[in-house]
C-alpha positions in Angstrom: 16.2 0.3 -0.7 12.8 2.5 -0.3 13.7 5.6 1.7 11.0 5.9 4.7 10.0 2.2 5.0 11.6 -0.1 7.7 13.2 -3.5 6.8 10.5 -5.4 8.9 7.5 -3.7 6.7 9.6 -4.6 3.5 9.8 -8.2 4.7 5.8 -8.5 5.5 4.9 -7.0 2.1 7.1 -9.3 0.3 5.8 -12.1 2.1 2.1 -11.2 1.6 -0.2 -12.2 -1.0 0.5 -10.5 -4.3 -2.7 -10.6 -5.7 -4.3 -8.6 -2.9 -4.8 -4.9 -3.8 -3.3 -3.4 -0.8 0.1 -5.4 -1.3 0.1 -4.4 -4.9 -0.4 -0.8 -3.7 2.4 -1.3 -1.1 4.8 -2.7 -3.9 3.8 0.2 -5.9 4.6 2.9 -3.3 8.0 1.1 -2.1 9.2 0.7 -5.4 8.3 4.5 -6.3 9.4 6.0 -2.8 5.7 7.4 -2.3 5.2 8.0 1.3 2.5 6.2 3.4 1.7 9.6 4.4 0.9 10.8 0.9 -1.0 7.6 0.1 -3.4 7.9 3.4 -4.1 11.4 2.4 -5.1 10.9 -1.0 -7.6 8.0 -0.3 -8.8 9.7 3.0 -7.7 6.9 5.3 -5.3 6.8 8.2 -1.4 5.8 7.9 -2.5 2.7 10.2 -5.0 1.5 7.5 -2.4 2.0 4.6 0.3 0.1 6.5 -2.9 -3.0 6.7 -3.4 -2.5 3.0 0.3 -3.1 2.4 1.0 -6.1 4.4 -2.6 -7.7 3.4 -4.0 -7.4 6.7 -7.3 -6.1 5.5 -8.7 -5.2 2.1 -9.7 -1.5 1.0 -13.6 -1.4 0.3 -14.9 -1.4 -3.2 -14.9 2.2 -4.0 -11.1 2.5 -2.9 -10.3 -0.6 -4.5 -11.2 0.8 -8.0 -9.4 4.2 -7.1 -6.3 2.1 -6.0 -6.4 0.2 -8.9 -6.4 3.4 -11.3 -3.7 4.8 -9.2 -1.0 2.1 -9.6 -1.5 1.8 -13.3 -0.8 5.1 -14.1 
């Protein structure tokens, strides 16, 4: 299990739309043990925004979408 991520969050990410960029980011971060705080700092957003992305609550804007795509493609 990914350190630092709650069971509840892991379940929500697993149940979310796998095509959504935020959910892809969430799965990438969980699988690579990347903390939400690091992601928030990297993309200049709040931790709450990152959690919303992870569960498909809302999507990042187009500029961030492109940066996230590059980040998870590494």
